[in-house]
N, C-alpha and C positions, 0 to 999 in steps of 0.2 A: 587648302581644300579641307572641308569639314567632313569628319568621319560620320557616316550614317550606318548605324547597326543594321544587320540583316533583319528582315521581317520574320517574326516568330511564327511558325506554322500553327494554324488553328486546329486544335484537337477536339473531337467530339466523342462522347461516351454514351453508352446506353445503360439506363438504370435497371435494377432488378424488378421483377413484377411485384406490384402492390395492388390492394383492392381499389377499384375505381371509385372515386368520390362522387361521380355523377350518375352512373348507371349501375344499379344493383346487380350483383352476380357476375360482374366482369372484372378483369384485372387491367391495370394500366402499366405502360412502360414509356419512358421518356428518353429522348436524345438531348444531352445537355452539353454546354460548352461555356467556358469562362469568358466574361467580358472584361478585358483588361488592356492596359497599355495606352499610349498617347492617342490612338485612333479609336478609343472606346465608343465615342458617339457615332462615328461612321459605321463601325461594326454593328452596333445595336440597331441602327437604321436598316442595314441590309438584312439582319436577322428578323426584324419586325416585319419587313416586307415579305419575308419568306415564311411567315406564320409562327415565329417564335414569340415567347413571352419572357419577361424578366422577373427574377426573384433575387434580391441582393446583387451580387456580381455574376450571377449565373443566368444564361438564357436557355430555355427549354422548349421542346415541342413534343406532342404525343406521337409515339410510333407503336401503337398497340396492334398486335397481330390479329388480323381478321376483323378489325373495327375501325371505322372512320367517323365515329359519332361527333368528335370535336372538330368544328369547322371554323377557321379564322374568319373574323368578320370586322368590317370597318364601315363607318358612316361617311357618306359623301356630303361634306359640309355645305358646299355651295348650293346643292340642290335640295337640301333637307327642308321639309315643311312639316311642322307638327300637326297631327290630326286632332280631332275634337277631344279625344281622351287625353292626349298629351297637353293640349291647351288648358284643360281642366287642372292638370297637375301644376302647370305654370301658375295658374290663378290661385290655387290653394297654397302656393309657397311664395306669393308676392311679397310677404313680409320678411323673407329671408334675404340676407346679403352674402354674396360669395366673395371670399378673399383668397388671393394667391400668396401663400406664405412659404418661406424656405423649408426644405425637408429636414426639419429638426423636431424630434419627438418632445412632447410636452406632457405633463401630468394630466392636464385637462383632456387631451386627446386620448391618452391611455385609459382614463376612467370611462370615457364613452366607448372606446374599443372593447373594454371588458364587459360592459353592460350589453353591448351588441352580441358579443360572442356567447355570453351566458344565455341570452334569450333565443338566439338563432342557431348556434352551433356548439351547444354545451358539451356534446360528445366528440367534438373534433379536436385535433391537435392544437389549434390556435387558442382554444378556450383556456389552456394552461400556460399561455405565454406570460412571462414576467415583463416588467417594464424594460429591462435590458434586452429581452427578446424583441419587444416592440420597437425599441430604439434602433436595434440592428436592422429590422425590416425597413424602417424609414430612412435611416442615415447611411447604411451600407450600400451606396449606389455609386457606380463609376461614371455615371452620365448626368445630364441636366435633368433634375427632378424637383418637383414642388408638391406642396399639399394644398388642395382646395379646401378651405374651411367655410362652413355655412353657419351663420349666426342669426338668431332671431332678434326681435325688437329689443329684448333685454340683454343682448350681447351674449346669450348662452350658446354654446356650441351644439348644434343640432345634427351635424353630419360632417364628414371629411372624406377626401379621396386622394390617395397617393397617386401622383400623375407624372409620367415621363414626357419630356419634350423630344419630339423627333424632327427630322428635317422636313417631313411632309405631314406632320400632324401632332396630335396629343394621344397618349396611350394611357388609359385608365388601368392602373395596376391593382389597386384594392380600395374599396369603399366601405364605409360603415356609417351608421346613423343611429339616432335615438330610437330604440325599439318601441317605446310607448307612443311614438308619433307615426306608426305604420300607415295610418290612413292618409297621410300626406304624400305617400310614395316618394320618400326622399331619395331613394336609389335612382328612380326614374328622373327626378329633378336634377340630380347630380350629372347625369349624362346630358340632359338638355343644357345645363350650364356649360359643360365642356364643349358642346357643339357651338354654342354662342361665343365662347372664348376663342375657339379655333377660327371661327369666322372673322372675328375682329382682328386676329393676327394674320389673316390671309393664308391659313393652313387648310389644305384640301381634305384632310381625313381626321376622324377620331377613331382610334383602334379600341375595340371593346373586348379583345381576347377571343374566347372560343364560344361560338354558338353551338349549343348541344340540344337539338330538338327533342331528344328523348328524356331530358332532365327538366323538370318544372322550374328549378331555380336558375337554369341557364337558357331556357327557351325564349325568355323575354326579349333577347337582343334583336330578334327579327322585327321588333316593334318599330325600330328607328329606321325609316325608309326615306329615300333610297339608300341601300347599303350594298356593299360588295362582299363576296365571299371568295376565299382562296380554294380553288378546285383544280386538280390536275396541274398544279404548279403555276396557275395564272389567276389573277383577280378578275372576277366577272360580276355582273349585276345579280343580286338576289332577286329571284322571281317567285311568283305565286306557286309555280310548279315545284320549286324547292321546298316550300312550306307544306304544300299538299294537304294531307290529312293530319298534320301535326297538331298538338294541343293549341287551343285558342290563345294566342299571345296577348289579346286585349286584357285578360284578367291576371296576367302574370306580373309580379312586382320584382324588381331586381334585388338580389341578395348581395353579390359582389361582382367585381369585374375580374374574371379569371381567365 
């Protein structure tokens, strides 16, 4: 008879209040738990369906008192059809080729990551990350993870997206791109590529993290329709009523997948 160790209880912790990175004047708190052990992939799947996101070997979700601005969102892959604006983005990036590469940090990626941070988030914590910090972000993963790299006709790296494989889809963890090519909407193109990749793999969803209608840099996620949002503990279709009088998402360009 083979000995089977008892299942370790899953512990959850709440972080101390910090300034909210999305909505000015508010504070954020998160519930966090460790993703570890032989069942890490299954645990991550369950947590993702419950609205959690991953960073390194930690899964987290917002639990901010009196605020529900961060709404988990995922794209329904089989039903997705790009509108005219998204088709223009696809056409503008027809010369790019996407590659699925192992989650291994490279100097080329880090140089692009630094340029992106200095242009878009120079006052943020990630702008001061060293190569070793970046390598930890990419490689410290207990689950099945890859990097989507996007290269132009000269084989130059134009963008990248750290991506998790789930049992029911792909999860965009963090994306960055060449800031001087902003007009190409490379962040938007990255999501379109992930949707196409999930469709080829027969996966039903692409998880985009949190839709934050009150944040310009996070409101764009409602652009990819049909999508589902997690509300009241259940996934349901995102509707026009949910968007209501929110900022016009047509003009919003993705920054990251958070």
